NUVO-640632 format. One line per field, with one value per residue (C-alpha): residue in three letters; x, y, z; chain. Coordinates in steps of 0.2 Angstrom, whole numbers. Last residue first. Layout:
N
aa <- [ALA/...]
east <- [X/...]
north <- [Y/...]
up <- [Z/...]
ch <- [A/...]
end
This chain:
141
aa <- [UNK/UNK/UNK/UNK/UNK/UNK/UNK/UNK/UNK/UNK/UNK/UNK/UNK/UNK/UNK/UNK/UNK/UNK/UNK/UNK/UNK/UNK/UNK/UNK/UNK/UNK/UNK/UNK/UNK/UNK/UNK/UNK/UNK/UNK/UNK/UNK/UNK/UNK/UNK/UNK/UNK/UNK/UNK/UNK/UNK/UNK/UNK/UNK/UNK/UNK/UNK/UNK/UNK/UNK/UNK/UNK/UNK/UNK/UNK/UNK/UNK/UNK/UNK/UNK/UNK/UNK/UNK/UNK/UNK/UNK/UNK/UNK/UNK/UNK/UNK/UNK/UNK/UNK/UNK/UNK/UNK/UNK/UNK/UNK/UNK/UNK/UNK/UNK/UNK/UNK/UNK/UNK/UNK/UNK/UNK/UNK/UNK/UNK/UNK/UNK/UNK/UNK/UNK/UNK/UNK/UNK/UNK/UNK/UNK/UNK/UNK/UNK/UNK/UNK/UNK/UNK/UNK/UNK/UNK/UNK/UNK/UNK/UNK/UNK/UNK/UNK/UNK/UNK/UNK/UNK/UNK/UNK/UNK/UNK/UNK/UNK/UNK/UNK/UNK/UNK/UNK]
east <- [651/664/674/684/685/691/688/696/709/710/724/716/699/703/712/698/685/697/696/677/675/686/677/660/666/674/658/663/653/669/679/697/712/730/745/742/741/725/714/725/720/732/731/749/750/734/740/756/748/736/751/759/743/744/762/759/759/777/782/776/766/771/778/760/761/759/744/734/728/710/704/694/710/701/689/704/702/714/723/723/732/736/731/733/718/714/696/689/701/694/693/674/673/688/693/712/720/737/752/764/772/756/746/728/714/696/682/663/663/650/659/667/655/668/658/643/652/666/654/645/662/666/649/651/669/662/649/663/674/659/657/676/675/660/670/686/680/682/700/705/713]
north <- [469/479/482/466/453/439/422/410/404/387/393/386/390/408/411/404/415/430/426/425/440/451/445/449/467/469/465/469/453/447/449/453/446/453/444/427/411/411/417/406/390/377/366/367/386/390/381/390/407/403/399/416/424/416/421/439/449/444/452/469/477/490/477/471/454/444/454/448/463/463/472/487/497/513/502/494/479/473/457/444/452/442/448/446/451/464/467/480/494/509/526/527/510/500/486/483/474/468/464/472/483/484/491/492/503/500/511/510/492/482/472/461/459/446/430/434/444/431/417/426/429/410/406/419/412/394/400/409/393/382/394/392/373/374/385/375/357/359/364/382/391]
up <- [102/92/108/106/119/107/116/128/115/108/96/80/86/92/76/65/75/72/53/53/65/53/38/46/50/32/23/5/-1/-10/5/5/14/15/23/15/25/34/19/7/16/9/25/30/25/33/49/49/46/61/72/67/73/89/92/86/103/107/90/94/80/67/55/52/42/58/63/47/37/32/17/9/8/15/25/33/44/58/63/76/91/106/123/141/152/165/172/183/182/192/183/183/174/168/156/154/139/142/131/143/129/119/133/129/137/139/145/149/153/145/131/144/159/167/169/158/144/144/142/128/120/121/113/99/96/95/82/72/73/67/52/48/49/37/25/27/23/4/5/1/-13]
ch <- [A/A/A/A/A/A/A/A/A/A/A/A/A/A/A/A/A/A/A/A/A/A/A/A/A/A/A/A/A/A/A/A/A/A/A/A/A/A/A/A/A/A/A/A/A/A/A/A/A/A/A/A/A/A/A/A/A/A/A/A/A/A/A/A/A/A/A/A/A/A/A/A/A/A/A/A/A/A/A/A/A/A/A/A/A/A/A/A/A/A/A/A/A/A/A/A/A/A/A/A/A/A/A/A/A/A/A/A/A/A/A/A/A/A/A/A/A/A/A/A/A/A/A/A/A/A/A/A/A/A/A/A/A/A/A/A/A/A/A/A/A]
end
């Protein structure tokens, strides 16, 4: 179930995410560094080149796609992830429950078009919008 306003709201969220990621790319060259490492214990993502760390950012985890399962799993539903990296994902779940948006409130989400990458960006865009995050510096750029 979803309210009538949700598809347009989600599309706007994806547009906002692209604009935010473009700004991160311009200001910090995110998406162009030769290496990235994440540290789940500190909640940091480190971008580096030639062994030198160039950018460090704090992270929250939105979720993950699975080609094998053909779905998206929200981070808040993944028991293997540290709880302190799920604060934003939990806010999305609450927003989804409050507004009757199943795609934000249920653990697994599938896409009728079978485009998991697009689904991942749509749901990540929703999270960035709900939490007013700076962007989503993923390596899928």
